C-alpha positions, 0 to 999 in steps of 0.5 A: 414493510421494512425501511431502507435507508440510503447513503443520502439519508433518505428512507423508503419503505419496501416489502420484506424480502425485497432484493437489491436489484428490485430496489435499484429498479424502483429508482431507475431502470438505468441504475438497475442496468449498472448496479452489480452488487449492494451493501446491506448494513455495511456487508457487501452481498449479491443483488438477489439476496432478500432483505428482511429487516430495516437496513442501510443499503448502498448500491454498487456499480463497477466504478465502486471498490465494492462493485469491483470486488464482487465482479473480480471475485466472480471472475476468479470463479470463471477462471477456475471453471475454464481451467476445470474444462481445459485441464481435467483433474486440476486441483484448486486452492484459494481464488480471491479478488485482489486490489487489481483483479483476481488470482487462483492457486491451482495444481495441474495433474502429472506435473503439468505446468501452465505457461504464458503461451496457454493464456490465450486459450484460457481467456477464450474459454472464460469468455465462451463460458461468460457468454452463456450468462450462467447464474451464480447460485449461492447455497448453504450446506452442512459441513458433512455434505460439503466435505462429501461433495468435494471428496467426490470431486477429488479436490484434496486442498478444498477438503483440507480447508473444510476439515481444518478451517470451517464450522458447521452452519457457516459454510456456503458454496457458489455454483455457475454452470458445472463449477462449484466452489467453497466461498463466502461471496459476494458475487455478481448475479451472473457471468454475462456482464464479464465482457473482457478478460486478460491473464496477467502472469503466473507465479509459484505459490505454496499451499496456505503460504507455507514453504513446507507444503505443496507448491502450486501455480498462481494465475493472476488476471483482470476483467472488465464489463467493457473491452474499452476499459480493459484496453485502457488498463493495459495501456496504463500497465505499459506506462507502469512498466516504464515507471517501474521503480526497480528499472528506474532505480537501477538506471539511476543507481539508487538501490540494489539487491544482493542474493548473498546479502539476502532476499528482500534486504535492499542496499541503498547506493550513494545516490539513493542514500543521498535522496533518502537522507534529503527526505528525512531532513525534510521531515525533520525540519517539519517535525522540529516545528511541531516539537518532536524529539528524536531518539535512536533505539536498537534493531533488536529487542528482548522477546518479552518486550514484544510479548508485553506489547502484544506484537508477539501474539499477533505478529510472531509468526510473521516475524523473524524467529527469536535469536537465543544467546548462547550463555544466558539463554535469553531470546531476542527478536529483530525489531518488528515495531518501534512502538514498544521501544518508545514506550520504554523511552517514556517510562525511563523517568517519572513524567508530569502532565506539564511534559505532555504531549511528549513527542518521540520520533525515530527513523527506525529500521524494522524487520518482518518475515515476508514470503519470498513470493510476496517480495517486490522491489522496495514496496514489499521487503523484509527490512524497512525504515519507518518515519515513526513517531509516538505521541504520549498525551493526556486524553483531553489532548488527543484530538488536537494532537491528531489534527497536528499530525494530519497537518504534517501529513498534508504538508508532506503530500503537498510537497510532492504534488499529491493534491487533495483530489488524489488523496483518499482518507480511510478511517480503519475501525474494529470489526464489531463482529470479530472483536476477539482479534483486538485487545482493549475494552469496548469503551476505549475503542469507542473513545478512540474511534470517535476521536478520529471521526471528530478530528476528520470532521473538524478538518473538513476531511472526507473519510470513508469508514472501513470495518475490520481494518484497524490495528489490533490495539487501536483504530487508525486513519490511513492515507491512500495516494493516487499516483500519476497513472491512477494507481492507489498506494497506502502511505501515511497512517495515524493510530490512536492507542489506549492499549500499549500504555496500559500494557506497559503501565505507563503513567504521569502525575496529573494536575491533581497529583494523582497517577494517570494513564497517557494515550498513545498516538502512532504516526508515520507520514511516509509510512516506510522510507522504502515504500515511499521512495518506490511510489515517488519514483513511479509517480515522477517516473524518476524526474524528482523535484530539483531539491531532492534529486541526487544529481541536479546537473550533468556537465558535458564537455564537447571534447577532452580539451574542455574537461578542465573548464568543466571541472572549474564549473563543477567546483563553483557549483559545488561551493554554491550548493548545486550538485553536479557530475561531469560526463568526461567520456570520450563520446560524441555530445549527442550520445552524452545527452541521450545517456544523461536523459536516461539518468533523469538529470534535470539540467545539462550544461554543454561546454565547448570553446565559446563557453570556456572563453566567455565563462558561459554554459549552454543550458539544456533542460531534461526533456530537450528544452534549450535555455540558451547560454548564461554565466555559470554564476547566474546558472547557480543562482537560478538553481538555488532560487528554484530550490528555494521556491520549492522548499520554502513551505517545508 
């Protein structure tokens, strides 16, 4: 008999070899119908895999992220199976599950291309195959047999993957119907529970993400166990299109991209710059209360700086390549991270324990080389600014400082109405089975991870632990925010780091007059200004809080005769810290109202003969609500009071 421990701490005994499905059946038949995968000691696996030793088991439904992952992984294989039938001779690359659905990289023979017009035929074939309720069968194979199998199938890319990446004794395949794929899993047990599929898009993708290799086609799709769930998702996607930050950003003249400047390099226009600076000012105000000191560091650094930090070894291939000076032969990198620069700030002079914690903040611009196909508006760029800070503290100060950073992030989220129920917190830990990709001792890692766990417990913050998601130098606490239509974004992060202080030989003189090594805490409440602004645009659909929006008021004169009065109103508003624009176009007032509604300006002031004679403005709120007439002096007071109430807790 073996002991199975459940998430609530309860323990049951089963015969060795019991499966996740049998465990679910022993609890209830309804659970057995709903469960689609399980985790055994933290590893997601199929429901029909035998469990032969005492284990912690979690049963996953489709509602769980782990359940979705297994469901969408199998759906990717189902897509490939359908393509194999429809396009004989097709070549397959990689086909994983992703956050929302799945994709598969493929190359059709003879230069053929899959187009959106082909999606319906492919979807129908997927559902036809799913209705066969094909079992998904896992098999462990030798490297030689695996290579022979895929050579016989003519799968060039799969053979390259086997030869270059896989080792004997670690290879598994999964088969459903006539389709077999290389795969580690996990999968659902059969295709029958896939009831609704939708192909979302097709894009170009280089094999292995390498621009020097063959260009394939990447088909993106989504699937669900119920058609109603797919319908709801498609409605949400239509709403997402309306909220797309690229569309709204263009309408509101916030930012732009230029092919001549370069892909993935955003240019902030005056209104967007105004919005971004207000965000920075808000955080500066909060940081000041917590004792942060701001610095400015260069946008480049010597290659040896990033070799010392370890970033070159771990991220060098994802960075812009070194710049060589023509005379000295020195090598520089566009700054990929701010933290090595801040280590140098700390090392600039001798430090005493009395100076700690030393909190060093910077709105620092960094550069990462992202593949062209991965670039997306402001959410995936090659140049972005982090609201970065690094806290250098004594080991006994780590937990308190960590908690203070958590408080800052919570204040930021509260300001933008990201309520607690919309914020998921994840403790990202080292993968104990793959420690070679991390630096530092097991003891330091255990101490750092425990500090984060203890801080969350003290704040009463429920956090899930994810193995393998830590940074290479330390564990972290990541904040995932759900926006107004239910999408999840990673924004704020806090990281505990014992490694960079060692690599940079940082030290302070302790109370015992001996030298000690500080601990470093990395933190970024927004994450990056670009990504946060993109999320905020889509969360609010461009209807920013009144204190933040670039233009608070649009003044609409009914005709040219009242432009002078509009200018008088605008001048007074400006003198009283209310931001306004005048729409003095020779257009009908209805057209002006419609156009300024599109710009998401919170208030419109309509001025005509009566208003000019009596010193009034006719107030209309975004969305069409008429607030009547009032003195423009009273309107200015109203706006300032609204802003004061919104920002008094910042």
